[in-house]
N, C-alpha and C positions, 0 to 999 in steps of 0.2 A: 386631534389627540389631546386627551385631558389627563394631565400627569400630576400625581401627588408625590412630592419629594420630601424626605425627612432625613435629618442628620444634624448633629450639633455637639456642643460642648467645646470643641477645639476647631481651629482652622483646618486641620487635617481632614475633618469630616465635612466641613462646610464648603471649602473652596472647590473640591472636586464636583460637588453638587452644582455649584454656580457655573463652573466650566461646562458641565453637561447641559445646563439650561441654555447657555449661549449657543452651543452647537445645535441644539434642537430648534431654537429660534431661527438659526440660519437655514437649516434644512427644511423645516416645516413651520413657517412663521405663523400659521393659523393655530398652532398649539396653545393650550391654556394650562396654567400652572397654579398649584396650591402648595406652599411650603409649610409644613407643620413642624414647629420647634418648641422650645420652652421660653418662658418669659425672661428667665435669668441667664440663659445661655448666650454665648457670643453671637449666635445666629440671630437673636432678636434685634441686634444692632446692624449686622451686616446685610441680612437678606432684604429687609424693607428698603434699604438704601439702593438696592439693585432694581427696585420697582416690581418685585415679585410679591403677589398676595401672600400674606403671612398670618397664620393662626397658631395658638399655643395650647399645650397641655402641660400638666405638672407631673414630673417623674424624677426620681433619683436612682442612683445605682445601689447595688447590694454591697454591704460590708463583707469582708472576707472572714470575719469571725462572728460568732453569735452576738446579736445586737437587737435591741428593741426597734432600732431604725429599719431593720429588714422587714419587720411587720408593717411599718408605715410604707415601705417601698412596694410591698405586695398590694396594699390597698391602693396606692397611687397607680400601680400598673393596671389594676382592674378598672379603676375610674378613668385613667387615661385611655385605655382601650375603648371604653364606652364612648367617650367624647370623640375619639378619632374615628370610630365607626360612623357617628353622626356627621362629622365633617366630610368624610369620604363619600357617604351616600348623597349628601346635599350637593357636593361638587360633581357627582356622577363620573367618578374617576374611571379611566380605561386601564390604568396601571399605577402601581405604587413602587417607588424606588427608595431604598434606604441606604445611606452612606455611612452609617455607624454612629456611635454615641448612644447614651441611654434612651434618648427620645425615640430612636428608630424602633426600639423594642415594641411598645404598645401600638405604634402606627402601622408597622409592617404586619404585625400579628392581626390587627383589626382588618387590614386589607385582605389577608389570607382567609380569615373567617367569613368575609363577605364574598369569597370566591372571585376576587379580583386578582389578576396576575401580579405577582410581586417579584422584584429583583433586589438583592442586596449586593453592595459593592464593598469589597475589603481592600483597603489601601496598603496594609502592612503584610510582612511575610509571616507574622503570627497573629491570628485574629483575636479580637477581644471576646468577652463573654456574650455580649449582645448578638453579634453576628453568628457565633456558634449556635446560640439558641434559635435564632431566626432561620438558620439554614434548614431546619426541619420543616418550615412552613413556606419559605420562598420557593418559587419554581426554578429560579436560576440564581447562581452566585458568580458575580464578576470579580475576578482577582487581578491584582496588579503585580504580584510576585508569584512565579511558578511554585515557590516553596510553600505557599499557603494552600495549595490544592489538597494536600493530604488531610487537612482539618475538616473538609466538607465532603458530602456525598458526591462521588466522582461523576455521576450522571448529571449533576446540576452545574458543575463547574465550567466556566468559560473564561479563558485568559483574555482580558480586554485592555489591561494597562490602567493608568490613572488619568482621568480626563484633564487634570491640571497640566499634563504634558502637552496636550493639544493646544491649550491656550498659550503656552509659552512658545512652542515650536512655530506656531502660525503668526507670531508677532515679529515685526521688523522695525525695531526702534532705532532712532538716531543715537549714535554713540554718546553716552552721558558722562564719560570719564573726565572730559575737560571741565565740565561744570562742578566736578568733585575735586578739582585741583590736581588732576593726574594727566598724563600724556597719552592721548589716543594713539594706538599703534605699538605702544611699549607693552611687553608681557606684564600681565597683571595678576596678582594673587588676591583673592577676596577672602577675608577672614571674618566669619560671622557666627555667633552662637545662638541664633534664633531671635525672635522679636524682642525678648527681654535680655538677651545676651547670655553668656555663660562664663562665670567667674574663672574656672580652671583654664579655659581657652584664653581669656584675657591675660591671666597671669603668665601663661607660657609665652605669649607673644610679647608682652611688656618686658619680660626678662631678656629678650633677644633684640630689643628695639635698636640698640646702638649698632648691632651687627648688620642690620638691614641696610644701612647707608652704603655699604660696599657691594650691594647686589646689583646685577644688571636689570633686574625686574623691579616693578613697583608694587605697593601694597594698598589695598583699600580695606581698612580695619573698622568694622562696625561693632561698637562696644555694647549696644543695648542701652536704652535710655536711662535705666536705673543705675548703670555703672559708669556712665559717661563722665560725670564730674570727678569721680575718684580716679578714673583712668587718666584724665587730663592733668591731674596733680602729679601723677607719677611720670607722665610724659615730660613735664617741665623739668623734672630731675634728670631724666635720661637724655633730654634733647629730642627734637622732633625732626628726623631726617626728611629731606625734601621729597623723597620717593615714597612717603607714607602719608596717606590721607585718612584722617580719623573722623568718623561720623557716628552720631548716637543711634541713628535709625535710617533705613532706606525705604522710601515710599514707592520707589520704582525698581524693586529687586529684579523682576523679569527683564527689564531693559539692561540692567547691569550684567546679568548672567550671560547675555548674548556677547559680551565684550570682555570677559575674563578668561584666563588661561588655566587657572587652578583655583579650587575652593577648599578652604578649611572650615568645616562646619559640623553640626549635629547630623543625625541620620533619620530624621522624620520622613514620613511617606511622601509628603508634598515636595520636600527638598530633593529626594531621590528621583521623583518623577520629573522634576524640572531639569536637574543636571544631566540625566540620561537622555532626555529629549534633545538636549543641545550638545551632548558629548563633552561635558566639562570634567576633566580628571579631578579627583578629590582625595583629600585626607579627611577621613570621617572619624569623629570623636563622639560616639553615641552617648546620649544621656543615660546614666544608670538608674534614673528615678522614674522610669516609665513602666507601665503594665507589661508583664511577661518579658521584660527586657527586649521588647520588640525592635528598638532602634539598633541594638548590637546585631540582631539577626538580619535586619535590613542591610546594614553595612557589610556584614559577612557575605551576603549574596553578591555585592559588588566586588568585594575583594577577591572572592573565589573566581570571578570572571575577568580579573585583571583591570577593572575600571577604577579601583580606589585602593588606598592604604587605610586599614583599620587600626586605630589606636584607642585602647581603653583609657578612660579619663584618668585613672590612677597611674597610668604609665606615661602620661604626657608631661614632658619638661620642655624648657626652652631649647635645650640641645637637640632633643628628639624631634621637635617640631621643625627646627631649621634644617636638620639633616633630611627629613622627609621632603621638604619643599625643594631643597637644592638637588636632591637625587632625581626628582621628577623634571624640574625646569632646566637643569644643566645638561640633561641628556635628551636631545631632540627625539631620538628614536623611541625612547621610553615614553615620553609625553605623547607621541603620536599613537603608540600602541594602546595607551590608556584611553586616549580620546576615542579611538575606533572601538575599543571594548565597551566604553560607556554608551556610545551611539547604538551598538548592537543590542543593548539592553533596553533602550528607549522605545517608547510606543507613542510616536507623535500623532497617530490617528486614534488614540484611545477613546475620545468622545464619540467619534463616528462608529467605532466598534460597539460601544455600549448602546448607542442609538439603534443600530441594526438589531441588536439583541432584543431591545424593547419592542421594536416594530414587529419582529417575527413572533414574539411571544403574544402580543396583542392579536395579531392575525390568526395565530393557531388556536386562540381561545374564543374566537367568534363563532 
């Protein structure tokens, strides 16, 4: 099987693609891959480090208002499609998989115009413009949220989950809490605002830092590298309770997720896939600065199913945050119900489902 994969711009598009590659290598180790991304995107750093052949095209997104840049984007799309066609032909691809981001547009479109089977994967509950456009040309659309189905042609939609869930669920790490200055076996709350942190989440937690010393559970507080120094200055003023570990960044987040009891975080697609695969109850504080407000809709899907508490950023205070944490962890029955609800939404075999969809599509097109 010769597979072209494309997707970029953010980790939310790249990591599901890499998780899928790992699963395919496990099931069909003879498979060959070509990843097409952009030179300036995050994928240009991450993908080559995984040992996956990588080539680039140039593409940018459309502005939502009239702009000369949109004319340049159209030219780049046409040029990118031409280059992608050449790459796909030379690689002799059996299938093209797009996981989102601007770069997926010309690559999947090129594959479709070459009559090669194409699949797009949508990680969020509300799809972006690229996947909406590509759904006209792809033969199948894999979704990670049932709520996304209404945005695509019904005959093309397959619920597969997010491949990142498989990577996390099939991982059995040694408990890392002791290495982070915490006690293994004690109930643990992970507070993290994403790789760069989130100032409103930081401020809410810092405001209640003194209160945490009286809790039966412990906290792993990840500030984000850009906020760490400022946070530590405030911690000195408030005192640093022994049951709070403060870290700028975690390189082993999947390991940690296996050993926490509650997470306070944003509601990106990768995060949702990971926590539902493991059944981690959550307080979700969506970023209001994302396209189509998709994080809030991701979070709402979990809240409606009893797996999470949704708090809008503007409503989060130290008092609200502590009340949410205490109401979940101080009531064992409520925590268990949320854990079961989260697990019921998880798709730990997502990578396998997407592989089977690919395999059947290739066979049906021969």
